[in-house]
N, C-alpha and C positions, 0 to 999 in steps of 0.2 A: 280462720281468723286472718284479717288483713293486717299487714305490718303498717305502722303509723306513717303518716306523711311528714315531710319536712315542715318546719314551722313557717307560718305566714302571719302577716299582720292582720288584726281585726280592723275592718274598715268602716264599721258603723251599722246602724239599723234604720229601717224605713218607718215612716209614720203611718198609722192606721186610724180611721175614724170609727169610734165605737158609739153606738147610739141606742136609744130606746124609741121605738116607733120610727126609726130612721131619721131622728133629729140628732145632728152630729155632736159628739163630745170627743175632744182630742185625746188619744191614748197612744202609747208605744205598742207597736205590733210585735216587737222582739223583746225578750226579757233582758234584764240588766246584764252587764258584762261580767260581774264579779262571780268567782267560783263560790258555790254554796249559797247564793242569794235565794231567799225564800220569802214568798208572800203567804201570810197565814191570817185569814179572817174568819175561818170556820174551824173551831177547835177539834171537831171530829176528824177532819182530814189531816190535821197536824199530827195526830197520833196513829193514823191508820193508813196513810198513803206512802208508798214506797216506789222509787223509780230506779231504772237501771238500763243496761245494755249488755251485749255479749252474753246473753242468757243468764244474767245475774241481776240481783237487786241490791242496792245499798241499804243497809239496815242500821240507821244511826241511833235508834231508840231501843225499846224492849226487844231482846233478841228473839229470833225465830228458832225453831228446832227442826231437825230432820224429820220429815213426815208431815209437818204442818202444811196446810194449803192456803193459798191466797187467790183472790179473784184478779185475773189479769186482763187488761185492755191493751190492744196494740193496733197499729195501723193496718187496715184491711183484713183483720182477723176477728172471728167470733169471740165473744167473751168466754173465758175458760177458767175453771178452777184448777190450779196447777200446784203440784206437790213440791215442797222444798226437798231437793235431793241431798243437800249438805250445806253446811256453813263453813266459811273460811275467816280466819283471823287476819284482819288487815295489817296488824303489827308484824306478824310473821312474814306475810307476803312482801311488805315493804323492806324488811331486812334482807330477804333473798334478792330482791331487785337492786338494793343498794350495794350488795356484795358482788353480784354477778353481772349486773347491767342487763339491759334489754336483750342484747345479742347473746348473752349467756343463758337466757331463760327461754327465749322464743323458739329455738330449734328443738328443745327438749319437749316433745309432744305430751308426755305424761305430766311433767311439771307445769307446762303451760295450761293444760286442761284443768289442773287443780287450782292454780292461782292467777291465771291470765286475766281474770275479771278485774284484778287490782289495777292492771294497766289501763283498762277502760274507765275505771272509776277513781283513779289515783288522785285526781284533783281534790278529792275529799279526804286526802291523807290516809289515816289508818282505820277508817270506818269499816266495820265488819260487812261482809257481803254474803248473800244467799245464792246458791246455785239452783236454778229452776230445773225441774225434771221435765225436759222437753225432748222431742224425738231427735235422733242423731241427724236427721235430714235438716233440722233447723240450723241455719248457718250463723246465727248469732247477730244478725243485722237488725233485729227488732229493737224498739225503744219502748219497752213496756212500762206502764203505770199499773201497779198492783195495789189492791186494798185488802187489808187483813180484817177478819172478824166482821164481815158484812152482816147487818141485822136482818131478821126475817122479813122486815118491811121493805128491804131494798129491791129495786128492779134495775138490774144492770143490762145495758145494751152495748154490744161490741162494735168494733170499727168496720166490720163487713157490711156492705150495703148494696143496694141495687138502684140503677138509674130509673128515674121516673119517666114515663111516656109523656110526650108533649101535651096530649089531651088532659092528662091528670094534672100536670103543672098548670095549665091554663085554668082548670077548675079551682085549684088551690089558690092561685093568684086572685081570682075573683073573691074567694073567701077572705083573703088577706087585704083586700082593697082599702079597708079603713086604717090599716097599719102601715101602708107604704105611701110615700109621697106620690102625688099625681104624676110627676115627671117620669116615674118608673112604670106607669101603667099605659103608656102610649103604644101605638102600633109598631114602632121601631125598636121596642125593647127586646133584648135577648133574654131567654129563659133557660134554666136548667134546674134539676132537682135530684135528690137522692133520698132513699128510704132506709132507715136503720130500725131493725125490728128485734124485739126480744122473743124468745121461744114461747112465752105466754101470750103474745099478741100485742103488747104495748109497743108503740113505735114513736120515733121522732123523725121529722122530715127536715131536710135542709133545702131551702129554695133560694136560688140566685136570680136576681133581675139585673140586667146590664143595659146601660145607655152608652152605645159605642160612638166614637168619633173616628171616621174613616179618613184616610189620606186622600190628597188630590189624585185624580186619575193618573196612572202611569208610573207610580213608584211607591216605595215605603212598604211597611208591613200591612197586612190585611186590615188590622185595627190599629190606629194610632194610639188611642187611649180609651179608657172606659170607666164610667162610674158604676159601682156595684152596690146593690142592696141585698144583704144576706139575711134571710129570714129563717127562724126556727119555729116549727109547728108541731103540735101534738093534739090529737083528737080534733083536728081541723081548726084549732085555735092558734093564733100567733103567740108564742111565748116570749120572744125577744128578737131583736134585729140590730144590725150594724151596717154602716155605710163606709166604703173605702174606694180608692181609685187605683188604677194600674195604667202603666204606660209602656208601650213597646220600646225596647232599647234602654230602659231605665233599670239599673241594678236594684234588685229586691233583696238579695241575700249575698253574703260574702262567698266568693268562690263558686257561684253559680252564674251561668250565662244569663244576661238580661233576657226577659221573655220577649218573644215575638208573638204577639197576641193575634188570634183569629177566632172564628165563630165556633171552634171546637174546644179551645183551651182557656178562654178568657176568665173562667171561674176557678181554675186549678192553681191555687196558691201554695206557698210553702208551709202554711199552717194546715196540719193534717188532723182529722178527727180520729181520736182513739175510741170514742164511744160516748155514751150518755149514762147517767145514773140518777135514779130517784131513790131517796131514803124513806119516802113516805107513800109507797105504793102508787106512784104516778101522779101525785098531787103537784109536786114541784120537781124540776129537773136541773141537772148540772151537765154542762158540756165539758168533756175531757178531751184535750187536744195537745199537740206537740209541734214544736218548730225546731227542725234539725238543721244545723249548719256546721260548716267545717270548724268554726271557732267554739261551738258549744251546742248544747241541747237544752231547750226550755220546755218543761211540762207545765200545763196550766189547767185549772178547773174553774169554770165560770158558772155562776148561777144564771139560769135562763129566766130573766125577769127584767124589770126596768133598769136600764143602764148596764146590764150584764156584769154585775159586780164580781170581782175575783174572789173566789173562796179559798184557793190554795194554789201555790206555784213554786217551782224549784228550777233553778238554772245551774247546769253543770258545765263549767268551762272545761273543754277537752284539750289537754296538753298534747303537743305534737313534737 
């Protein structure tokens, strides 16, 4: 467990263009600043989605019990059903921290193991939290989104993925030609893609198309700026898309160095895919993603359809 950093000021968020068929609609790429801010447009997620860090989940509603299992999505990891090892009372943890302070709790390894999750989630006050039964080798740096009581019709796909070969991306782009602006289909367009697959064979693909602007010869970053069309596909059909732009040297996130874009990293943004979920056996899909910053963590679930409407989201302001 890493000790907390000294406080720093929140300096703002970037703007992102969210689109259907790559026709732009302005949206905020970062979640709101306020602790506990939640978006709720899908009632099922409101009662079934749990988020956390430090190998714990915040549990604001109906309590979990030791031995219960939840379906967990995390960055770069396969979807897993994870057992709840134990529950902790946020009120009790808060009282200990209030009495002893961080310096009086952190060095006590046994005590920290039992209630340290409160430090990670304390912006939520005394909300109870569940300890996940994860391997000792897990360092607690994950940012899981868990779902309880997944129905039999659910098809979860985790955040582990594989890069698509250029030939396959080319073929998929031809399939998606009617859903992407002509400007993204030219010979100078950069392409990248990843495949996310469920054990049962269902899969969702992310395709990125980029129109780069290069600097004048002799200086600057390899790519000055780039327009990006981000497509989601399943069964070789486009489900949704968004357009946004990036610029070398322009800050995209608080306390992260501005990107220096080139032809290998132009599509790697701070928004990370946790996975995908269908609640109706693959007929419709949701994109589960997270944006981690020094000032806070934002989890979001978006329906992959026209306009990519938000279904659920939660922002945890991380105190330092």
